[in-house]
Each structure stands twice: as structure tokens, then as C-alpha cells.
PAPAKE-194003 format. One line per field, with one value per residue: residue in one letter; chain; y, x, z of N, C-alpha, C in turn; residue number from 1. Coordinates in steps of 0.02 Angstrom, whole numbers, always signed. Atoms other than C-alpha are relative to their C-alpha. Example, Ala and Ser with C-alpha at 12.3 -4.5 7.8 and 13.67 -1.06 7.14 Angstrom:
# residues 2
resn	a:s
chain	A:A
n_north	-59:-59
n_east	+45:-42
n_up	+0:-3
ca_north	-225:-53
ca_east	+615:+684
ca_up	+390:+357
c_north	+60:+55
c_east	+45:-39
c_up	+0:+37
resi	1:2
***
This chain:
# residues 85
resn	x:x:x:x:x:x:x:x:x:x:x:x:x:x:x:x:x:x:x:x:x:x:x:x:x:x:x:x:x:x:x:x:x:x:x:x:x:x:x:x:x:x:x:x:x:x:x:x:x:x:x:x:x:x:x:x:x:x:x:x:x:x:x:x:x:x:x:x:x:x:x:x:x:x:x:x:x:x:x:x:x:x:x:x:x
chain	A:A:A:A:A:A:A:A:A:A:A:A:A:A:A:A:A:A:A:A:A:A:A:A:A:A:A:A:A:A:A:A:A:A:A:A:A:A:A:A:A:A:A:A:A:A:A:A:A:A:A:A:A:A:A:A:A:A:A:A:A:A:A:A:A:A:A:A:A:A:A:A:A:A:A:A:A:A:A:A:A:A:A:A:A
n_north	+67:-2:+57:-1:+41:+41:-35:-72:-29:+6:-45:-9:-9:-8:+62:+13:+63:+12:+6:+67:+31:-41:-45:+29:-41:-46:+11:+60:+4:+10:+41:+11:+2:-63:-25:+1:-64:+3:-53:+2:-58:-9:-46:-22:-3:-37:-68:-44:+22:+55:+2:+69:+10:+65:+23:-27:+44:+5:-38:-64:-41:+29:-53:-33:+28:-38:-14:+11:-36:+39:+18:+2:+59:-14:+60:+6:+48:+0:+65:+30:-5:+43:+38:-21:-36
n_east	+16:+29:+42:+17:+56:-18:+16:-5:-65:-23:+34:-37:+44:-33:+8:-46:-36:-50:-68:-15:+60:+36:+52:+66:+59:-20:-67:-10:+35:-45:+33:-42:+40:+18:-52:-65:-26:-10:-44:+6:-25:+34:-35:+43:-38:+39:-23:+47:+9:+46:+28:+1:+49:+4:-60:+5:+34:+73:+40:-29:+39:-13:-11:-64:-55:-62:-26:-72:-18:-32:-69:-18:+19:+23:+2:+57:-7:+62:+19:+58:+54:+58:-2:+43:-34
n_up	+22:+66:+17:+71:+20:+58:+62:-7:-18:-69:-45:-61:-57:-64:-38:-55:+3:-51:+28:+27:+27:+49:-25:+7:-18:-53:-27:-40:-65:-57:-52:-59:-61:-33:-45:+33:+23:+73:+26:+73:+38:+65:+45:+55:+62:+49:+14:-35:-69:-11:-67:-25:-54:-34:-34:-67:-48:+5:+48:+20:+46:+66:+49:-13:+40:-2:+67:+11:+61:+53:-11:-71:-40:-68:-42:-44:-54:-38:-28:+31:-49:+9:+63:+56:+53
ca_north	+630:+598:+484:+433:+372:+235:+354:+526:+644:+641:+723:+797:+785:+833:+678:+619:+487:+408:+416:+270:+235:+294:+442:+400:+479:+479:+494:+353:+296:+312:+176:+162:+128:+269:+376:+344:+497:+530:+628:+668:+780:+846:+923:+1025:+989:+1090:+1260:+1333:+1329:+1176:+1157:+998:+936:+798:+786:+826:+746:+687:+751:+913:+1052:+963:+1131:+1184:+1157:+1215:+1300:+1243:+1358:+1293:+1199:+1203:+1067:+1062:+938:+882:+798:+747:+609:+490:+528:+454:+314:+354:+440
ca_east	+359:+317:+180:+138:-29:-22:-95:-42:+98:+198:+111:+203:+118:+163:+194:+277:+410:+523:+711:+759:+579:+469:+354:+171:-2:-64:+100:+175:+76:+171:+126:+192:+133:+44:+171:+315:+425:+425:+563:+533:+627:+528:+620:+521:+594:+459:+489:+352:+309:+218:+104:+122:-19:-31:+146:+96:+24:-156:-285:-243:-313:-327:-324:-157:-14:+165:+230:+400:+480:+544:+707:+702:+685:+596:+614:+460:+473:+314:+238:+118:-46:-219:-225:-300:-257
ca_up	-1022:-1204:-1267:-1444:-1506:-1636:-1764:-1704:-1657:-1496:-1348:-1199:-1029:-851:-744:-583:-572:-443:-471:-582:-636:-778:-747:-723:-710:-576:-482:-379:-225:-62:+63:+240:+418:+511:+605:+484:+454:+267:+180:-5:-126:-275:-422:-547:-719:-807:-885:-773:-588:-523:-372:-269:-157:-28:+38:+217:+375:+363:+399:+309:+202:+33:-58:+18:-104:-119:-276:-341:-468:-635:-613:-423:-291:-124:+19:+115:+286:+376:+481:+395:+485:+468:+338:+168:+7
c_north	+6:-64:+5:-47:-40:+37:+76:+23:-10:+54:+4:+16:+9:-62:-4:-65:-5:-5:-72:-36:+47:+44:-32:+49:-49:-18:-62:+4:-13:-38:-13:-5:+70:+18:+0:+71:-7:+59:-8:+62:+0:+50:+16:+7:+34:+69:+52:-25:-57:+4:-72:-3:-68:-25:+33:-49:+4:+1:+68:+38:-24:+53:+35:-36:+44:+9:-13:+32:-45:-13:-6:-64:+23:-66:+5:-52:+6:-69:-25:-1:-52:-37:+26:+40:+72
c_east	-34:-40:-18:-59:+21:-10:+7:+68:+16:-35:+40:-48:+41:-14:+51:+36:+48:+67:+11:-60:-33:-52:-68:-54:-54:+70:+5:-38:+53:-38:+49:-45:-14:+56:+70:+21:+19:+44:+1:+31:-35:+39:-47:+42:-39:+30:-46:-6:-51:-25:-8:-48:+11:+62:+4:-38:-75:-29:+31:-50:+18:+15:+67:+56:+61:+25:+75:+16:+35:+73:+22:-24:-25:-2:-60:+17:-63:-13:-62:-55:-54:+3:-49:+39:-23
c_up	-68:-12:-73:-11:-62:-66:+5:+21:+74:+41:+65:+57:+63:+42:+56:-12:+59:-34:-23:-29:-50:+34:-11:+21:+21:+26:+43:+67:+53:+54:+56:+61:+28:+48:-30:-18:-74:-20:-76:-29:-68:-40:-58:-63:-56:-12:+32:+72:+2:+72:+20:+59:+33:+35:+69:+44:-10:+71:-13:-43:-71:-53:+9:-39:+8:-71:-1:-67:-50:+17:+72:+33:+68:+38:+46:+53:+42:+27:-37:+53:-14:-67:-51:-50:-1
resi	1:2:3:4:5:6:7:8:9:10:11:12:13:14:15:16:17:18:19:20:21:22:23:24:25:26:27:28:29:30:31:32:33:34:35:36:37:38:39:40:41:42:43:44:45:46:47:48:49:50:51:52:53:54:55:56:57:58:59:60:61:62:63:64:65:66:67:68:69:70:71:72:73:74:75:76:77:78:79:80:81:82:83:84:85
***
């Protein structure tokens, strides 16, 4: 994602986006009823590995993330657990 200040050069930042939508920081909020089965595919379009957090059943270990190598995709399937972000 590229951003340009009114008085400065273009700046490239790492951001999340939904297919067909602009990337955003923070990433898109996923909202659904407790118990919903969630299936998400994340594609890393960066030139380096990325670590993704939070795509798992709540409560969980907030420090546990999954690394996705540059150019690769990973599918996450989990049940929406306890409400909250």
C-alpha cells in the first residue's frame, strides 16, 4: 500500500485488505455471532515473511502467531469463540 503526504514522498507500508477493497491499517474487523465457523485465506504479498495474529478461537494465546512466507497463502478455519477483539 502506498501513501503520499501532501508535502512529501510516497511511503510504502504493510497493510491488510479484503479482496476487492482497499488495504487498511489496522486490518479489517471481522464480526460474527459467537460459534460461527470462520474460514479465512491470507496471502502474503510482501517480499518477506509476515506473522499473522488473532485468526483463531478465543480465548487464545495472544502472542501465538503464524508465519507466512513471502508470496505464500495460508487458510485459517476456526470457531468464533468468546466475544471481543
